[in-house]
N, C-alpha and C positions, 0 to 999 in steps of 0.2 A: 940585280935586285937593286931597287932603288929605294933608299931610306930616308926620311926629311923629318926633323925635329923642328914641332912648332909647339912653344911655348911647352906645356906637360903632356904633349900628344908626340907619338912616333905613327908615321904613315909609311907602311912598306908594300911596294907593288914589285911585281915582275912576274916572270913565269917559272913554274917546277913541272915535273913529270908525275910527281904523285902526290896524294893527299897528305901522306906522312911528312914530306920534304916542307909541305906548307907548314905544318904544325912544327916540324922544328925550326922553322925560321922564326916563328913567335915564341918558340921557348928560349932561344938565344937570346933574343931582345929583351925577352921578361929577366933572363940570367943578367943581363948587363945593365939594365935600366928598370929595375923593380917598380918603381915610382911612377912612371910615366905609362899613359892610356895607349895602347896598341891599335892602331887600324890597320887591319890584314887584308890588303887589296891585292894577295899574291893570288894568281890563278893557277891553276891545274890544267896542263894542256897534253895532248897526246903526243908522244915522240917515237911514233911509228917508223919504220923503214918506209922508205919510198915505194911505192907498187908500180911505178916505170921507170925507165929512164929519162933524165931530163935532157935536152937539147940545149946547148949554150951556144950563142952566136956572137 
């Protein structure tokens, strides 16, 4: 997560695996800084297991 405070705005960005986690991030920020405007740019991304073996060289 990346959190940036600009005046009375908080911008949060990063990746989570569920919409619930995204909402929880905003809830924590609201609890800590209730007077700030939240811009939630957190993305929900898939965290599936790899479908094949990755070869590293």
